C-alpha positions in Angstrom: -127.5 -49.7 88.9 -125.8 -52.9 88.5 -123.8 -54.7 90.5 -120.1 -52.8 90.8 -117.3 -55.0 91.6 -115.2 -54.9 95.0 -111.9 -55.9 93.2 -111.1 -55.7 89.4 -107.8 -56.1 86.8 -105.3 -53.8 87.4 -106.1 -54.1 83.5 -109.3 -52.4 83.9 -107.6 -50.0 86.7 -105.7 -49.2 83.3 -108.5 -48.5 81.3 -110.2 -46.4 84.2 -107.6 -43.8 83.9 -107.4 -44.0 80.4 -111.2 -43.0 80.0 -110.5 -40.2 81.8 -108.0 -38.7 79.7 -104.1 -39.8 81.5 -102.1 -41.3 78.5 -101.5 -45.4 79.6 -98.2 -44.7 79.5 -98.9 -42.0 82.4 -102.1 -44.8 83.7 -99.4 -47.3 84.2 -97.3 -45.3 86.4 -100.1 -43.9 88.2 -101.1 -46.9 89.9 -96.9 -48.5 90.1 -96.6 -45.2 92.7 -100.4 -46.4 94.0 -99.1 -49.7 94.7 -95.6 -49.6 95.4 -97.4 -47.1 98.3 -99.8 -49.8 99.5 -102.5 -47.0 98.5 -104.8 -49.4 96.8 -105.5 -52.9 98.6 -105.0 -55.7 96.4 -106.2 -59.1 95.9 -103.8 -61.6 94.3 -105.2 -65.4 92.2 -101.5 -67.6 92.7 -100.5 -69.9 90.4 -98.6 -72.3 92.8 -96.9 -75.4 92.7 -98.8 -77.6 90.8 -100.1 -78.4 94.5 -100.0 -77.1 97.7 -101.2 -72.9 96.6 -103.1 -73.8 93.6 -105.8 -71.2 93.1 -104.8 -69.7 96.5 -106.0 -66.1 97.0 -104.0 -63.5 99.0 -105.5 -60.7 100.5 -104.0 -56.5 100.5 -101.5 -57.1 104.7 -100.3 -61.1 103.2 -99.3 -59.3 99.4 -95.6 -57.4 98.9 -95.8 -55.7 95.7 -91.7 -54.1 95.2 -90.8 -51.0 96.7 -90.1 -49.2 93.5 -92.9 -50.9 90.8 -92.4 -50.5 87.6 -94.2 -50.2 84.4 -92.4 -52.5 83.4 -92.5 -55.7 86.4 -96.0 -56.3 85.2 -97.5 -58.7 82.2 -100.7 -55.4 82.2 -102.9 -57.6 79.5 -103.0 -60.7 81.9 -102.9 -58.4 84.5 -100.5 -59.8 86.8 -96.3 -59.3 88.1 -93.9 -60.7 85.4 -91.6 -62.1 88.7 -93.3 -64.2 91.4 -94.1 -61.4 94.2 -93.3 -62.7 98.2 -96.4 -63.5 99.5 -97.0 -64.3 103.6 -99.3 -67.7 104.5 -97.8 -67.8 107.8 -93.8 -68.0 106.4 -92.5 -65.4 103.7 -92.4 -67.2 100.5 -91.5 -65.3 96.0 -95.3 -67.2 94.1 -95.7 -66.4 90.9 -99.5 -64.0 91.1 -102.0 -65.2 87.8 -104.5 -62.5 88.0 -103.7 -59.1 90.4 -106.8 -56.6 91.1 -107.1 -53.5 93.3 -110.0 -51.9 95.1 -112.7 -50.6 93.0 -113.1 -48.8 96.1 -110.0 -47.5 96.5 -109.3 -46.7 92.9 -112.6 -44.3 93.4 -110.8 -42.7 97.3 -106.7 -42.5 95.0 -108.3 -40.7 91.9 -111.9 -39.5 93.0 -112.5 -39.1 88.4 -112.8 -42.5 88.2 -115.4 -42.8 89.9 -117.3 -41.1 86.3 -116.1 -44.8 84.7 -118.5 -47.2 87.1 -121.6 -45.2 85.7 -120.6 -46.2 81.9 -121.6 -49.9 83.6 -124.9 -48.4 84.5 -126.0 -47.7 81.6 -124.2 -50.6 79.3 -122.3 -47.9 77.3 -118.4 -47.4 77.4 -117.4 -44.0 77.7 -115.1 -43.1 75.3 -111.8 -42.1 76.9 -110.1 -38.0 75.7 -109.5 -37.4 72.2 -106.2 -37.5 73.2 -106.1 -41.1 74.1 -107.7 -42.8 71.2 -105.0 -42.8 68.3 -103.0 -44.3 71.3 -105.2 -47.2 71.5 -105.8 -47.1 68.0 -101.5 -47.8 67.8 -101.4 -50.0 70.5 -104.0 -52.2 69.2 -103.0 -52.8 65.8 -99.0 -53.3 67.5 -100.9 -56.5 70.2 -101.2 -57.9 66.1 -98.5 -57.8 64.3 -98.7 -61.1 62.6 -101.7 -59.6 60.5 -103.9 -57.1 59.6 -107.1 -56.2 61.1 -110.2 -56.1 59.2 -112.4 -53.2 59.9 -114.7 -55.2 61.8 -111.8 -56.6 64.3 -110.5 -52.7 64.6 -114.3 -51.5 65.6 -114.5 -54.0 68.3 -110.8 -53.0 69.5 -112.2 -49.4 69.9 -115.8 -50.0 71.0 -114.6 -50.7 74.4 -113.2 -47.2 74.3 -116.3 -46.3 73.6 -114.6 -45.4 69.2 -117.5 -45.1 66.9 -117.6 -46.6 62.8 -116.4 -44.0 61.9 -113.9 -42.3 64.1 -111.5 -45.9 63.6 -112.0 -45.6 59.7 -110.6 -41.9 60.7 -108.0 -43.9 62.7 -107.0 -46.5 59.9 -106.0 -45.0 56.8 -103.0 -44.5 58.8 -101.8 -47.9 58.9 -102.3 -50.7 56.5 -104.9 -52.4 54.7 -106.4 -55.3 53.5 -106.3 -54.9 50.0 -109.9 -54.9 48.0 -111.1 -58.2 47.0 -108.3 -59.8 48.3 -109.6 -63.6 50.9 -108.7 -62.6 54.8 -106.5 -65.5 55.3 -106.0 -65.7 59.2 -103.0 -67.4 60.3 -104.1 -70.8 62.8 
């Protein structure tokens, strides 16, 4: 059995919920509610002002998330709040957070069905997400690449984290633009 970290970035918490069949939108909403309600212990790495707080880590009681936290308040891909949050270091300060993590144990306590996601780390193979969540995950991936059309290999790698095989990716690609055969694959710099 491999080591399970005590903390996970919030984007992994979202993926954990997606893997049990919750839509991405609802997973983000559920996480925001759980964070606002203080049901999940938090850890934050603060970038600071370049001098005093550079690389400082704050823990649960020192971090004060907004009372009405919304998914639009979070940069999910980078696992951090968009606006500064209040942190306590002897005095209250609004600080930019570079990385926001939640307690893995609290995730499993608040969302008990998500404990099975931990098993995928033990087997070394990703557990496939629910069938209803595959197409939205693929759509999100494609929308994150507006500057170029991904190759089949890039699509397969992106979907592998969700346990989706090459054959399913080929089916998904039929509904999206593809590179014409025989043309060079030019990538932007």
